[in-house]
N, C-alpha and C positions, 0 to 999 in steps of 0.2 A: 624599292620602297614598299610596293604592294606586298612583296613576300614578307617583309618584316612586319607589316601591319597585320597580315593574316596570322603570322606566327605569334604576335602579341595577343591577338584575340583568342587563339587556341590555348595559350598559356594561362591567360586570365580565366578562361572558361574552365580549364582543369582545376585551377586553384579554387574557384568558387564551388565546384562540385566536391572537391576533397576537403574544403575548409570545414573545421569542426565547429558546427553551429552552437554547440552547448558549452564551449570552453569560455564561459563568462566568469568574470572575477568573483561574482557573488556565490557561485557554486563551488563550495570548498569542502574538503574532508576535515571533520573536526574530531579530535580524539576525545572520547568520553569515558574511557576506562584504560587500564594498563594494556589491554590487547584489542580494544574495540574502537572503531571509527564510525561516524555517520556522515553521509553525503547529504547535506540539507539544502533544500531548494530555496529557503528564505521565505519571504511573504508569499502566501498562497495565491496562485493565479492560474486558473484552468484555461484561460484564453490561449489557444494554440499559437497565436501570433506573438504572444509574450513568453509562454512557457516552452513552446515547441514540444509539448507533451511531458515535460519533466516537472512534476509537482508532488512526488512522493519522497520517501526518505530511505534510500538503499543504505545498508550498513555492511561492514565487514569486520571480521575478527582474525587477527594474525596469530596462528598457532605455531607450534614447533614444526609441524609437517606441511603447513600450507595455509591458505586463506579460506575462511568460511564466509560466504555472502548470505545476507538475509534480504530478500526482495531485490529485484532489479528495476525494471521500469517499462516504458511504453513502446520502445523501438530499438532497432539495431544500433542507431546512432547513440542513444542513451547508454546502451551496453558498452560501446567503445569509450564513452566518457568515464564510466565506472572503472573500466580497465586502466585508464590513465590515472585516475585517482588512487587506485590500488598500487600501481607501479611507482607512484611518488612516495609510497610508504615502505614497500617491500618488493623484492624480486621473487618471492615465493609463489608457487602456482595456486590457482583456485582449485580446491579439492571438493568443496561441497557448496550447494546453493539451496537454501531453504526458501520456500515461497509461502507467504502468509495466507493467501486466498486466491480465488480464480479470476478476479477482475483483471483485465488486461494490462492496466498500468502498473501491475506488480510482477509480471512475468514475461512480457513480450520482448524485453531486452535480454532474456536468457541466451538468445542466439549468439550474440557477440562473445559472451563468456565461454560458452561451450565450444564455439569455433576456435577460440584461443587455447582452451584447455579441455580437449575431448574426453579426458578421463574423469572430469568432474562429475560427482554424483548430485543429481538434482532431486530434491526431496520435497514432498508436499502431501497434504491431507489426501487420503485415498479417494474421497469424493471429488476432489479437484481433478485428479487424474481421470476419473470416470467421466466427469462432465466434459473435460476438454477432448478426450478421445471420442466422446459421443457427439461431437459437433460444435460444442461451445467455442472451440479454438477458432473456427471459421467466423463465428459471430464477433469475437473480439478483434480478429484480424480486420474484418470489414468495418467495424466500428471505428477503430483507430486509423485505418486507411482514409476514411472519410474525414475524420476529425483533424488529422495531421497533414494530409496531403503529401507534398514532396518530402517532408521530414520523416515520413514513414517508409519511403522507398527503400527496398532491399531487405525489409524485415520479414522474417519467416517464423512460424510458430514452432517453438521447441518446448514440447510438453515435458514436465518433470517425469523422471523415469523410475522413481523409488517412492513407494507409499510410506509416509511417516508413521511412526508409532509414538504413543504417549509414554515417553521414557527419557532417560538421560543418555545422550550420545556423548561418548568420550572421543574427542578428535584432537590429535596433536597436543595432548596434555591439558586440554580445556574441556570443561563439562558444559554441554548444551542441554538444558531441560526443555523438552518440547511438550506442549499441552495442545490437545485437539478439541475443537468445538464443532458440533454439527448443527447448532442453532444459535447463531450470534449475528455477526455482520453478514455472513453468508452461511451456507451449509458446508463450507470447506475451509474454515478458519483454523489457523494454528498460531500460537505464540511461542517465542523462543527466549529463554532466559540464559544469558551468558553468566553462569554461576559465579565464577571467580571474580568477574567484574561487577556483578550485581546489575547488569544492564538487561532490560526487558524490551523485546521487540513485540509490539502489540498488533501490527497490521491496522486495518481500519476499524477494528472494534473500538479503538480509542483514537480520537483526533484532538488537535489543539485549535480551538476557536474555528472549527470547520465542520460542516455536516456533509457526509457522504451519502450516496444512493444506498437505500436500505431495502430495495425491492426484492433482494434475494435472502433477506435475513429475518430476524425475529427480535423484537425489542426486549421482551422479558429475558430471552436467552442472552442477549447482548449485555443486559444489566448484570446477569449472573456471572458472565465472563469477566466483567470489571471487578467483581468481588473475588474471583479467583486470582486475578492480577494483583489485587491489593494484598491477598494472603501470602504472596511470594515475597513481599517486603523488598522490592527492588530499590536500588540506590538511584537509578536513572532510567528513564522511559523514552524509547524511540517510538513515537506514534506513527500512524499511517500517513497523515497529512498535517501540516503545520509544524511549527518549531518543536523540537524535542525538549525534554526538561525533567524536572523532579516529579516524584509520585503524586503530587497534588494534581497533576493533569488527569490521572486516573479518577481521583475523587471528584473532580469537576465534571468530567464526562459522565460518570456514574450518576451524579446529581441530575444531569439533564435527563438521562433515561428514566430515572425515578420520578421526576416531575412530569414528564410526558405521560408515563403510565398512569400516574395518579389523576392528572387533569383529564385526559381522554376517558379514562375509566369512570370518572365521576359523571361526565356528561352523557356517556353511553348508558349508564344506569338510569339517567333521567329521560332516556329515549330520544335524545337529539341525534340528528343526522350529521354527517361530517361537515357539510357546508354551514349548518346551524351552529355547531360548536366551534368552528375555526376561529372566529373573532375572540371568543372567550379564552380558548387555549392560547392563542397568540398573546393576549393580554397577560395571562398568567406566566407565560414564558418570556416576558419582555426582556429579562436580563441577557437572553441569548440572541436578540434580534440583530446585533452587530456582527455576529459570527458569520463567516463566509458560507453561503449556501442556504441560509435560514429561509429567506423568502421563497426560494425555489423548492426547498424540500419539505417545509412544514405541512403543506397541504397533503402531499403523498404520505407523509409520516402519519398524519391523523387517519387517513383512509385505511392505511395498512394496519394501524393499531386497532381500529374497529374490526377489521377482518380477523385479526388474531383473537380478540375478545369473543367474537362470535364462534370461532372454532373451539375455544375453551369452554364456552357455554354448552356446546353440544357433545362434549365428551362424556 
């Protein structure tokens, strides 16, 4: 009996370790174009106990020659989930991976995909590659190891190997228009338009009812990037965080950038300090108070906006 009890414990232990923590019913692939799918997280929640690190929107495009992925996620386990979702649609290999920016929740899952498809070309903004090779990879590894704990075990940094160009990539009969930004959500942003499907992947330059960390970015540049996105006239938009949808999401986020710039700029001209203007700015941006991250981010946003205005004043 003792033998069988020990055997049962070992089996259960193995099953728990190999169980796929992210295979939840609400994480589904949704087809949003003739060739394009998005893996959406649903309601935003960054609590690792709830999300296990999955709260972005990886997407994939099935071409004649293989699968093109845009953004992966925060961990090796999330990468395996992405492979499962792709396998449910096609048995074609992953040939290309585009990364929208250098924040870890958009590329740390690269490992699983490259492990499965070693020939895949991983493409990102040149500055992203420079930053990660310069040591930022360790920063993101440490950050997500602390944040995710056991859900991060086994994850290794796989830095993109190909510097993106601002051009149209023709892959497997599909055109991918890539735009580079060095002053937006970060200094390493790119957007990808799947031309035939009219689907635009924006990364964190645009989110849906969610505010991301902007400490590596520039608000005026981010607003300009939203105008570039609108000029492309996409049919559908895959945002960095939050549910994807129609181009009105771009207009809505552009409106926030515009109002923040105007509000902080006005009180800066009046000589107010960040702590003095914060209640006034919050009141003027009241329509955004219910968005995820507003209370956490609005203070840093105001302080950063002031620094940007000061830099502009001394040019």
